[in-house]
PyMOL Python script that loads the backbone (N, CA, C, O; Angstrom):
from pymol import cmd

cmd.read_pdbstr("""\
ATOM      1  N   MET A   1       4.698  23.713  11.001  1.00  0.00           N
ATOM      2  CA  MET A   1       3.924  22.583  10.524  1.00  0.00           C
ATOM      3  C   MET A   1       2.442  22.907  10.710  1.00  0.00           C
ATOM      4  O   MET A   1       2.030  23.359  11.778  1.00  0.00           O
ATOM      5  N   THR A   2       1.650  22.677   9.675  1.00  0.00           N
ATOM      6  CA  THR A   2       0.225  22.972   9.755  1.00  0.00           C
ATOM      7  C   THR A   2      -0.486  21.919  10.594  1.00  0.00           C
ATOM      8  O   THR A   2       0.062  20.853  10.875  1.00  0.00           O
ATOM      9  N   THR A   3      -1.694  22.231  10.982  1.00  0.00           N
ATOM     10  CA  THR A   3      -2.497  21.289  11.753  1.00  0.00           C
ATOM     11  C   THR A   3      -2.714  20.012  10.962  1.00  0.00           C
ATOM     12  O   THR A   3      -2.649  18.918  11.522  1.00  0.00           O
ATOM     13  N   LEU A   4      -2.971  20.138   9.668  1.00  0.00           N
ATOM     14  CA  LEU A   4      -3.188  18.966   8.826  1.00  0.00           C
ATOM     15  C   LEU A   4      -1.948  18.084   8.798  1.00  0.00           C
ATOM     16  O   LEU A   4      -2.053  16.864   8.925  1.00  0.00           O
ATOM     17  N   ASP A   5      -0.777  18.686   8.632  1.00  0.00           N
ATOM     18  CA  ASP A   5       0.474  17.921   8.632  1.00  0.00           C
ATOM     19  C   ASP A   5       0.687  17.229   9.971  1.00  0.00           C
ATOM     20  O   ASP A   5       1.138  16.085  10.030  1.00  0.00           O
ATOM     21  N   SER A   6       0.361  17.926  11.025  1.00  0.00           N
ATOM     22  CA  SER A   6       0.515  17.364  12.367  1.00  0.00           C
ATOM     23  C   SER A   6      -0.387  16.148  12.558  1.00  0.00           C
ATOM     24  O   SER A   6       0.044  15.130  13.100  1.00  0.00           O
ATOM     25  N   ILE A   7      -1.623  16.253  12.118  1.00  0.00           N
ATOM     26  CA  ILE A   7      -2.567  15.132  12.213  1.00  0.00           C
ATOM     27  C   ILE A   7      -2.051  13.952  11.398  1.00  0.00           C
ATOM     28  O   ILE A   7      -2.063  12.815  11.869  1.00  0.00           O
ATOM     29  N   LYS A   8      -1.600  14.219  10.183  1.00  0.00           N
ATOM     30  CA  LYS A   8      -1.078  13.144   9.330  1.00  0.00           C
ATOM     31  C   LYS A   8       0.094  12.437   9.996  1.00  0.00           C
ATOM     32  O   LYS A   8       0.160  11.208   9.998  1.00  0.00           O
ATOM     33  N   ASN A   9       1.015  13.204  10.559  1.00  0.00           N
ATOM     34  CA  ASN A   9       2.187  12.612  11.208  1.00  0.00           C
ATOM     35  C   ASN A   9       1.800  11.768  12.419  1.00  0.00           C
ATOM     36  O   ASN A   9       2.361  10.694  12.632  1.00  0.00           O
ATOM     37  N   ARG A  10       0.843  12.251  13.212  1.00  0.00           N
ATOM     38  CA  ARG A  10       0.391  11.469  14.370  1.00  0.00           C
ATOM     39  C   ARG A  10      -0.252  10.163  13.919  1.00  0.00           C
ATOM     40  O   ARG A  10      -0.017   9.112  14.514  1.00  0.00           O
ATOM     41  N   LEU A  11      -1.069  10.234  12.862  1.00  0.00           N
ATOM     42  CA  LEU A  11      -1.708   9.021  12.351  1.00  0.00           C
ATOM     43  C   LEU A  11      -0.676   8.034  11.818  1.00  0.00           C
ATOM     44  O   LEU A  11      -0.762   6.835  12.081  1.00  0.00           O
ATOM     45  N   ILE A  12       0.287   8.536  11.077  1.00  0.00           N
ATOM     46  CA  ILE A  12       1.343   7.664  10.542  1.00  0.00           C
ATOM     47  C   ILE A  12       2.079   6.970  11.680  1.00  0.00           C
ATOM     48  O   ILE A  12       2.321   5.765  11.619  1.00  0.00           O
ATOM     49  N   ASP A  13       2.436   7.722  12.718  1.00  0.00           N
ATOM     50  CA  ASP A  13       3.128   7.139  13.871  1.00  0.00           C
ATOM     51  C   ASP A  13       2.295   6.036  14.518  1.00  0.00           C
ATOM     52  O   ASP A  13       2.818   4.973  14.853  1.00  0.00           O
ATOM     53  N   LYS A  14       1.004   6.290  14.691  1.00  0.00           N
ATOM     54  CA  LYS A  14       0.133   5.301  15.332  1.00  0.00           C
ATOM     55  C   LYS A  14      -0.049   4.071  14.450  1.00  0.00           C
ATOM     56  O   LYS A  14      -0.070   2.946  14.949  1.00  0.00           O
ATOM     57  N   ILE A  15      -0.179   4.277  13.149  1.00  0.00           N
ATOM     58  CA  ILE A  15      -0.337   3.149  12.232  1.00  0.00           C
ATOM     59  C   ILE A  15       0.927   2.294  12.223  1.00  0.00           C
ATOM     60  O   ILE A  15       0.847   1.066  12.240  1.00  0.00           O
ATOM     61  N   LEU A  16       2.084   2.934  12.196  1.00  0.00           N
ATOM     62  CA  LEU A  16       3.345   2.185  12.199  1.00  0.00           C
ATOM     63  C   LEU A  16       3.533   1.384  13.487  1.00  0.00           C
ATOM     64  O   LEU A  16       4.122   0.303  13.465  1.00  0.00           O
ATOM     65  N   ALA A  17       3.043   1.904  14.593  1.00  0.00           N
ATOM     66  CA  ALA A  17       3.201   1.222  15.876  1.00  0.00           C
ATOM     67  C   ALA A  17       2.138   0.147  16.106  1.00  0.00           C
ATOM     68  O   ALA A  17       2.317  -0.719  16.962  1.00  0.00           O
ATOM     69  N   ALA A  18       1.045   0.190  15.361  1.00  0.00           N
ATOM     70  CA  ALA A  18      -0.067  -0.736  15.578  1.00  0.00           C
ATOM     71  C   ALA A  18       0.332  -2.166  15.215  1.00  0.00           C
ATOM     72  O   ALA A  18       1.045  -2.403  14.240  1.00  0.00           O
ATOM     73  N   GLN A  19      -0.149  -3.113  16.030  1.00  0.00           N
ATOM     74  CA  GLN A  19       0.110  -4.533  15.795  1.00  0.00           C
ATOM     75  C   GLN A  19      -1.188  -5.308  15.550  1.00  0.00           C
ATOM     76  O   GLN A  19      -1.153  -6.483  15.187  1.00  0.00           O
ATOM     77  N   ASN A  20      -2.327  -4.650  15.749  1.00  0.00           N
ATOM     78  CA  ASN A  20      -3.626  -5.302  15.620  1.00  0.00           C
ATOM     79  C   ASN A  20      -4.047  -5.301  14.152  1.00  0.00           C
ATOM     80  O   ASN A  20      -4.347  -4.254  13.579  1.00  0.00           O
ATOM     81  N   GLU A  21      -4.063  -6.487  13.558  1.00  0.00           N
ATOM     82  CA  GLU A  21      -4.370  -6.606  12.130  1.00  0.00           C
ATOM     83  C   GLU A  21      -5.789  -6.138  11.813  1.00  0.00           C
ATOM     84  O   GLU A  21      -6.005  -5.467  10.805  1.00  0.00           O
ATOM     85  N   LYS A  22      -6.755  -6.483  12.657  1.00  0.00           N
ATOM     86  CA  LYS A  22      -8.143  -6.071  12.407  1.00  0.00           C
ATOM     87  C   LYS A  22      -8.278  -4.549  12.462  1.00  0.00           C
ATOM     88  O   LYS A  22      -9.022  -3.954  11.682  1.00  0.00           O
ATOM     89  N   PHE A  23      -7.563  -3.937  13.377  1.00  0.00           N
ATOM     90  CA  PHE A  23      -7.562  -2.481  13.488  1.00  0.00           C
ATOM     91  C   PHE A  23      -7.015  -1.854  12.204  1.00  0.00           C
ATOM     92  O   PHE A  23      -7.599  -0.913  11.667  1.00  0.00           O
ATOM     93  N   LEU A  24      -5.887  -2.384  11.718  1.00  0.00           N
ATOM     94  CA  LEU A  24      -5.281  -1.852  10.496  1.00  0.00           C
ATOM     95  C   LEU A  24      -6.179  -2.082   9.283  1.00  0.00           C
ATOM     96  O   LEU A  24      -6.260  -1.229   8.400  1.00  0.00           O
ATOM     97  N   GLU A  25      -6.854  -3.236   9.236  1.00  0.00           N
ATOM     98  CA  GLU A  25      -7.793  -3.496   8.142  1.00  0.00           C
ATOM     99  C   GLU A  25      -8.955  -2.505   8.187  1.00  0.00           C
ATOM    100  O   GLU A  25      -9.428  -2.055   7.143  1.00  0.00           O
ATOM    101  N   ALA A  26      -9.414  -2.166   9.388  1.00  0.00           N
ATOM    102  CA  ALA A  26     -10.505  -1.196   9.530  1.00  0.00           C
ATOM    103  C   ALA A  26     -10.069   0.178   9.030  1.00  0.00           C
ATOM    104  O   ALA A  26     -10.833   0.870   8.357  1.00  0.00           O
ATOM    105  N   ILE A  27      -8.844   0.567   9.357  1.00  0.00           N
ATOM    106  CA  ILE A  27      -8.325   1.850   8.868  1.00  0.00           C
ATOM    107  C   ILE A  27      -8.221   1.831   7.348  1.00  0.00           C
ATOM    108  O   ILE A  27      -8.579   2.803   6.682  1.00  0.00           O
ATOM    109  N   GLU A  28      -7.733   0.726   6.807  1.00  0.00           N
ATOM    110  CA  GLU A  28      -7.628   0.612   5.352  1.00  0.00           C
ATOM    111  C   GLU A  28      -9.005   0.719   4.700  1.00  0.00           C
ATOM    112  O   GLU A  28      -9.155   1.357   3.658  1.00  0.00           O
ATOM    113  N   LYS A  29     -10.006   0.094   5.315  1.00  0.00           N
ATOM    114  CA  LYS A  29     -11.369   0.149   4.776  1.00  0.00           C
ATOM    115  C   LYS A  29     -11.885   1.588   4.772  1.00  0.00           C
ATOM    116  O   LYS A  29     -12.566   2.003   3.834  1.00  0.00           O
ATOM    117  N   ILE A  30     -11.565   2.342   5.809  1.00  0.00           N
ATOM    118  CA  ILE A  30     -11.971   3.753   5.864  1.00  0.00           C
ATOM    119  C   ILE A  30     -11.375   4.509   4.681  1.00  0.00           C
ATOM    120  O   ILE A  30     -12.068   5.276   4.012  1.00  0.00           O
ATOM    121  N   PHE A  31     -10.078   4.289   4.427  1.00  0.00           N
ATOM    122  CA  PHE A  31      -9.430   4.970   3.304  1.00  0.00           C
ATOM    123  C   PHE A  31     -10.058   4.575   1.972  1.00  0.00           C
ATOM    124  O   PHE A  31     -10.297   5.430   1.119  1.00  0.00           O
ATOM    125  N   VAL A  32     -10.325   3.292   1.793  1.00  0.00           N
ATOM    126  CA  VAL A  32     -10.891   2.817   0.526  1.00  0.00           C
ATOM    127  C   VAL A  32     -12.276   3.406   0.301  1.00  0.00           C
ATOM    128  O   VAL A  32     -12.573   3.878  -0.797  1.00  0.00           O
ATOM    129  N   THR A  33     -13.128   3.387   1.321  1.00  0.00           N
ATOM    130  CA  THR A  33     -14.485   3.907   1.139  1.00  0.00           C
ATOM    131  C   THR A  33     -14.488   5.420   0.986  1.00  0.00           C
ATOM    132  O   THR A  33     -15.309   5.965   0.248  1.00  0.00           O
ATOM    133  N   THR A  34     -13.586   6.102   1.670  1.00  0.00           N
ATOM    134  CA  THR A  34     -13.505   7.558   1.555  1.00  0.00           C
ATOM    135  C   THR A  34     -13.032   7.962   0.172  1.00  0.00           C
ATOM    136  O   THR A  34     -13.543   8.927  -0.397  1.00  0.00           O
ATOM    137  N   GLN A  35     -12.071   7.244  -0.377  1.00  0.00           N
ATOM    138  CA  GLN A  35     -11.560   7.563  -1.706  1.00  0.00           C
ATOM    139  C   GLN A  35     -12.646   7.387  -2.756  1.00  0.00           C
ATOM    140  O   GLN A  35     -12.707   8.156  -3.715  1.00  0.00           O
ATOM    141  N   LYS A  36     -13.494   6.397  -2.591  1.00  0.00           N
ATOM    142  CA  LYS A  36     -14.582   6.197  -3.547  1.00  0.00           C
ATOM    143  C   LYS A  36     -15.540   7.384  -3.519  1.00  0.00           C
ATOM    144  O   LYS A  36     -16.056   7.800  -4.557  1.00  0.00           O
ATOM    145  N   GLU A  37     -15.773   7.926  -2.325  1.00  0.00           N
ATOM    146  CA  GLU A  37     -16.678   9.061  -2.194  1.00  0.00           C
ATOM    147  C   GLU A  37     -16.080  10.329  -2.785  1.00  0.00           C
ATOM    148  O   GLU A  37     -16.811  11.232  -3.192  1.00  0.00           O
ATOM    149  N   ASP A  38     -14.753  10.402  -2.834  1.00  0.00           N
ATOM    150  CA  ASP A  38     -14.083  11.594  -3.335  1.00  0.00           C
ATOM    151  C   ASP A  38     -14.057  11.662  -4.861  1.00  0.00           C
ATOM    152  O   ASP A  38     -13.734  12.707  -5.427  1.00  0.00           O
ATOM    153  N   ILE A  39     -14.389  10.571  -5.526  1.00  0.00           N
ATOM    154  CA  ILE A  39     -14.373  10.556  -6.985  1.00  0.00           C
ATOM    155  C   ILE A  39     -15.551  11.384  -7.499  1.00  0.00           C
ATOM    156  O   ILE A  39     -16.700  11.156  -7.121  1.00  0.00           O
ATOM    157  N   VAL A  40     -15.250  12.330  -8.352  1.00  0.00           N
ATOM    158  CA  VAL A  40     -16.281  13.201  -8.905  1.00  0.00           C
ATOM    159  C   VAL A  40     -16.567  12.764 -10.335  1.00  0.00           C
ATOM    160  O   VAL A  40     -15.657  12.659 -11.158  1.00  0.00           O
ATOM    161  N   LYS A  41     -17.818  12.514 -10.615  1.00  0.00           N
ATOM    162  CA  LYS A  41     -18.200  12.140 -11.976  1.00  0.00           C
ATOM    163  C   LYS A  41     -18.562  13.407 -12.738  1.00  0.00           C
ATOM    164  O   LYS A  41     -19.324  14.246 -12.256  1.00  0.00           O
ATOM    165  N   LEU A  42     -18.008  13.527 -13.922  1.00  0.00           N
ATOM    166  CA  LEU A  42     -18.243  14.715 -14.736  1.00  0.00           C
ATOM    167  C   LEU A  42     -19.153  14.383 -15.907  1.00  0.00           C
ATOM    168  O   LEU A  42     -19.107  13.287 -16.465  1.00  0.00           O
ATOM    169  N   TYR A  43     -19.974  15.347 -16.261  1.00  0.00           N
ATOM    170  CA  TYR A  43     -20.806  15.219 -17.445  1.00  0.00           C
ATOM    171  C   TYR A  43     -19.936  15.436 -18.679  1.00  0.00           C
ATOM    172  O   TYR A  43     -18.879  16.061 -18.586  1.00  0.00           O
ATOM    173  N   PRO A  44     -20.366  14.928 -19.834  1.00  0.00           N
ATOM    174  CA  PRO A  44     -19.576  15.122 -21.060  1.00  0.00           C
ATOM    175  C   PRO A  44     -19.277  16.595 -21.339  1.00  0.00           C
ATOM    176  O   PRO A  44     -18.195  16.929 -21.822  1.00  0.00           O
ATOM    177  N   GLU A  45     -20.225  17.466 -21.037  1.00  0.00           N
ATOM    178  CA  GLU A  45     -20.016  18.897 -21.264  1.00  0.00           C
ATOM    179  C   GLU A  45     -18.897  19.435 -20.374  1.00  0.00           C
ATOM    180  O   GLU A  45     -18.106  20.277 -20.798  1.00  0.00           O
ATOM    181  N   GLN A  46     -18.837  18.946 -19.149  1.00  0.00           N
ATOM    182  CA  GLN A  46     -17.777  19.372 -18.239  1.00  0.00           C
ATOM    183  C   GLN A  46     -16.416  18.879 -18.726  1.00  0.00           C
ATOM    184  O   GLN A  46     -15.426  19.608 -18.669  1.00  0.00           O
ATOM    185  N   MET A  47     -16.375  17.637 -19.205  1.00  0.00           N
ATOM    186  CA  MET A  47     -15.129  17.091 -19.752  1.00  0.00           C
ATOM    187  C   MET A  47     -14.681  17.911 -20.959  1.00  0.00           C
ATOM    188  O   MET A  47     -13.493  18.191 -21.116  1.00  0.00           O
ATOM    189  N   GLU A  48     -15.631  18.294 -21.811  1.00  0.00           N
ATOM    190  CA  GLU A  48     -15.306  19.104 -22.984  1.00  0.00           C
ATOM    191  C   GLU A  48     -14.715  20.449 -22.566  1.00  0.00           C
ATOM    192  O   GLU A  48     -13.738  20.913 -23.156  1.00  0.00           O
ATOM    193  N   MET A  49     -15.308  21.072 -21.552  1.00  0.00           N
ATOM    194  CA  MET A  49     -14.792  22.355 -21.073  1.00  0.00           C
ATOM    195  C   MET A  49     -13.374  22.207 -20.516  1.00  0.00           C
ATOM    196  O   MET A  49     -12.526  23.070 -20.740  1.00  0.00           O
ATOM    197  N   LEU A  50     -13.120  21.122 -19.797  1.00  0.00           N
ATOM    198  CA  LEU A  50     -11.776  20.889 -19.264  1.00  0.00           C
ATOM    199  C   LEU A  50     -10.768  20.669 -20.387  1.00  0.00           C
ATOM    200  O   LEU A  50      -9.640  21.157 -20.318  1.00  0.00           O
ATOM    201  N   MET A  51     -11.173  19.937 -21.419  1.00  0.00           N
ATOM    202  CA  MET A  51     -10.276  19.714 -22.558  1.00  0.00           C
ATOM    203  C   MET A  51     -10.013  21.023 -23.299  1.00  0.00           C
ATOM    204  O   MET A  51      -8.901  21.262 -23.768  1.00  0.00           O
ATOM    205  N   MET A  52     -11.040  21.869 -23.403  1.00  0.00           N
ATOM    206  CA  MET A  52     -10.856  23.172 -24.038  1.00  0.00           C
ATOM    207  C   MET A  52      -9.900  24.033 -23.208  1.00  0.00           C
ATOM    208  O   MET A  52      -9.073  24.759 -23.759  1.00  0.00           O
ATOM    209  N   SER A  53     -10.018  23.947 -21.892  1.00  0.00           N
ATOM    210  CA  SER A  53      -9.111  24.692 -21.013  1.00  0.00           C
ATOM    211  C   SER A  53      -7.677  24.225 -21.195  1.00  0.00           C
ATOM    212  O   SER A  53      -6.760  25.043 -21.271  1.00  0.00           O
ATOM    213  N   ASP A  54      -7.480  22.913 -21.266  1.00  0.00           N
ATOM    214  CA  ASP A  54      -6.137  22.369 -21.495  1.00  0.00           C
ATOM    215  C   ASP A  54      -5.570  22.858 -22.816  1.00  0.00           C
ATOM    216  O   ASP A  54      -4.390  23.197 -22.903  1.00  0.00           O
ATOM    217  N   ALA A  55      -6.414  22.897 -23.853  1.00  0.00           N
ATOM    218  CA  ALA A  55      -5.967  23.374 -25.165  1.00  0.00           C
ATOM    219  C   ALA A  55      -5.593  24.854 -25.099  1.00  0.00           C
ATOM    220  O   ALA A  55      -4.597  25.269 -25.693  1.00  0.00           O
ATOM    221  N   ASP A  56      -6.385  25.649 -24.381  1.00  0.00           N
ATOM    222  CA  ASP A  56      -6.065  27.074 -24.210  1.00  0.00           C
ATOM    223  C   ASP A  56      -4.709  27.247 -23.525  1.00  0.00           C
ATOM    224  O   ASP A  56      -3.889  28.062 -23.949  1.00  0.00           O
ATOM    225  N   ILE A  57      -4.486  26.485 -22.480  1.00  0.00           N
ATOM    226  CA  ILE A  57      -3.219  26.575 -21.753  1.00  0.00           C
ATOM    227  C   ILE A  57      -2.062  26.169 -22.654  1.00  0.00           C
ATOM    228  O   ILE A  57      -1.030  26.839 -22.679  1.00  0.00           O
ATOM    229  N   ALA A  58      -2.224  25.079 -23.392  1.00  0.00           N
ATOM    230  CA  ALA A  58      -1.162  24.591 -24.278  1.00  0.00           C
ATOM    231  C   ALA A  58      -0.823  25.601 -25.366  1.00  0.00           C
ATOM    232  O   ALA A  58       0.333  25.705 -25.778  1.00  0.00           O
ATOM    233  N   SER A  59      -1.823  26.345 -25.835  1.00  0.00           N
ATOM    234  CA  SER A  59      -1.584  27.318 -26.908  1.00  0.00           C
ATOM    235  C   SER A  59      -1.200  28.698 -26.365  1.00  0.00           C
ATOM    236  O   SER A  59      -0.988  29.633 -27.136  1.00  0.00           O
ATOM    237  N   GLY A  60      -1.113  28.820 -25.046  1.00  0.00           N
ATOM    238  CA  GLY A  60      -0.722  30.099 -24.452  1.00  0.00           C
ATOM    239  C   GLY A  60      -1.851  31.100 -24.365  1.00  0.00           C
ATOM    240  O   GLY A  60      -1.615  32.279 -24.102  1.00  0.00           O
ATOM    241  N   ASN A  61      -3.058  30.657 -24.578  1.00  0.00           N
ATOM    242  CA  ASN A  61      -4.226  31.531 -24.521  1.00  0.00           C
ATOM    243  C   ASN A  61      -4.680  31.655 -23.062  1.00  0.00           C
ATOM    244  O   ASN A  61      -5.708  31.105 -22.666  1.00  0.00           O
ATOM    245  N   VAL A  62      -3.887  32.392 -22.274  1.00  0.00           N
ATOM    246  CA  VAL A  62      -4.162  32.540 -20.845  1.00  0.00           C
ATOM    247  C   VAL A  62      -4.101  34.010 -20.452  1.00  0.00           C
ATOM    248  O   VAL A  62      -3.553  34.838 -21.180  1.00  0.00           O
ATOM    249  N   VAL A  63      -4.669  34.320 -19.296  1.00  0.00           N
ATOM    250  CA  VAL A  63      -4.648  35.673 -18.759  1.00  0.00           C
ATOM    251  C   VAL A  63      -4.031  35.585 -17.370  1.00  0.00           C
ATOM    252  O   VAL A  63      -4.404  34.721 -16.577  1.00  0.00           O
ATOM    253  N   SER A  64      -3.095  36.470 -17.074  1.00  0.00           N
ATOM    254  CA  SER A  64      -2.463  36.461 -15.753  1.00  0.00           C
ATOM    255  C   SER A  64      -3.475  36.883 -14.695  1.00  0.00           C
ATOM    256  O   SER A  64      -4.487  37.514 -14.998  1.00  0.00           O
ATOM    257  N   GLU A  65      -3.185  36.526 -13.464  1.00  0.00           N
ATOM    258  CA  GLU A  65      -4.075  36.906 -12.374  1.00  0.00           C
ATOM    259  C   GLU A  65      -4.143  38.424 -12.237  1.00  0.00           C
ATOM    260  O   GLU A  65      -5.203  38.981 -11.951  1.00  0.00           O
ATOM    261  N   ALA A  66      -3.010  39.089 -12.441  1.00  0.00           N
ATOM    262  CA  ALA A  66      -2.977  40.554 -12.353  1.00  0.00           C
ATOM    263  C   ALA A  66      -3.872  41.178 -13.424  1.00  0.00           C
ATOM    264  O   ALA A  66      -4.618  42.117 -13.144  1.00  0.00           O
ATOM    265  N   GLU A  67      -3.798  40.657 -14.642  1.00  0.00           N
ATOM    266  CA  GLU A  67      -4.637  41.170 -15.730  1.00  0.00           C
ATOM    267  C   GLU A  67      -6.108  40.891 -15.443  1.00  0.00           C
ATOM    268  O   GLU A  67      -6.967  41.733 -15.705  1.00  0.00           O
ATOM    269  N   LEU A  68      -6.393  39.723 -14.910  1.00  0.00           N
ATOM    270  CA  LEU A  68      -7.768  39.376 -14.566  1.00  0.00           C
ATOM    271  C   LEU A  68      -8.304  40.305 -13.481  1.00  0.00           C
ATOM    272  O   LEU A  68      -9.447  40.756 -13.556  1.00  0.00           O
ATOM    273  N   ASP A  69      -7.479  40.593 -12.470  1.00  0.00           N
ATOM    274  CA  ASP A  69      -7.884  41.538 -11.418  1.00  0.00           C
ATOM    275  C   ASP A  69      -8.162  42.913 -12.006  1.00  0.00           C
ATOM    276  O   ASP A  69      -9.122  43.580 -11.617  1.00  0.00           O
ATOM    277  N   LYS A  70      -7.316  43.336 -12.948  1.00  0.00           N
ATOM    278  CA  LYS A  70      -7.501  44.633 -13.602  1.00  0.00           C
ATOM    279  C   LYS A  70      -8.824  44.658 -14.368  1.00  0.00           C
ATOM    280  O   LYS A  70      -9.577  45.629 -14.285  1.00  0.00           O
ATOM    281  N   GLN A  71      -9.102  43.590 -15.111  1.00  0.00           N
ATOM    282  CA  GLN A  71     -10.356  43.512 -15.864  1.00  0.00           C
ATOM    283  C   GLN A  71     -11.555  43.505 -14.920  1.00  0.00           C
ATOM    284  O   GLN A  71     -12.574  44.139 -15.196  1.00  0.00           O
ATOM    285  N   ASP A  72     -11.431  42.785 -13.808  1.00  0.00           N
ATOM    286  CA  ASP A  72     -12.516  42.748 -12.827  1.00  0.00           C
ATOM    287  C   ASP A  72     -12.803  44.131 -12.265  1.00  0.00           C
ATOM    288  O   ASP A  72     -13.961  44.538 -12.160  1.00  0.00           O
ATOM    289  N   SER A  73     -11.747  44.854 -11.905  1.00  0.00           N
ATOM    290  CA  SER A  73     -11.961  46.178 -11.316  1.00  0.00           C
ATOM    291  C   SER A  73     -12.556  47.142 -12.336  1.00  0.00           C
ATOM    292  O   SER A  73     -13.352  48.007 -11.972  1.00  0.00           O
ATOM    293  N   GLN A  74     -12.183  47.007 -13.605  1.00  0.00           N
ATOM    294  CA  GLN A  74     -12.771  47.858 -14.647  1.00  0.00           C
ATOM    295  C   GLN A  74     -14.240  47.503 -14.855  1.00  0.00           C
ATOM    296  O   GLN A  74     -15.068  48.385 -15.083  1.00  0.00           O
ATOM    297  N   TRP A  75     -14.559  46.234 -14.779  1.00  0.00           N
ATOM    298  CA  TRP A  75     -15.922  45.780 -14.985  1.00  0.00           C
ATOM    299  C   TRP A  75     -16.820  46.216 -13.823  1.00  0.00           C
ATOM    300  O   TRP A  75     -17.992  46.534 -14.023  1.00  0.00           O
ATOM    301  N   MET A  76     -16.264  46.227 -12.616  1.00  0.00           N
ATOM    302  CA  MET A  76     -17.056  46.547 -11.433  1.00  0.00           C
ATOM    303  C   MET A  76     -17.426  48.024 -11.362  1.00  0.00           C
ATOM    304  O   MET A  76     -18.415  48.377 -10.720  1.00  0.00           O
ATOM    305  N   TYR A  77     -16.650  48.893 -12.010  1.00  0.00           N
ATOM    306  CA  TYR A  77     -16.913  50.335 -11.888  1.00  0.00           C
ATOM    307  C   TYR A  77     -17.330  50.934 -13.177  1.00  0.00           C
ATOM    308  O   TYR A  77     -17.588  52.136 -13.244  1.00  0.00           O
TER     309      TYR A  77
END
""", "prot")
cmd.dss("prot")
cmd.show_as("cartoon", "prot")
cmd.util.cbc("prot")
cmd.orient("prot")
């Protein structure tokens, strides 16, 4: 089990055992405010690039990691 998984499990155990409503509301507020901060706003150009990437993937226009590594090594030398 990773450290992150361990932390999550300990938090879940403590939250399940908690009886203090104000404490639980405070934890919920932390999650809500943190999630808002995690939202990334993209410029229209970035959205266009992501849509183009999705179209490339859908049409099979992709390069394997091995091929990309090969191209990188050829480019570097």
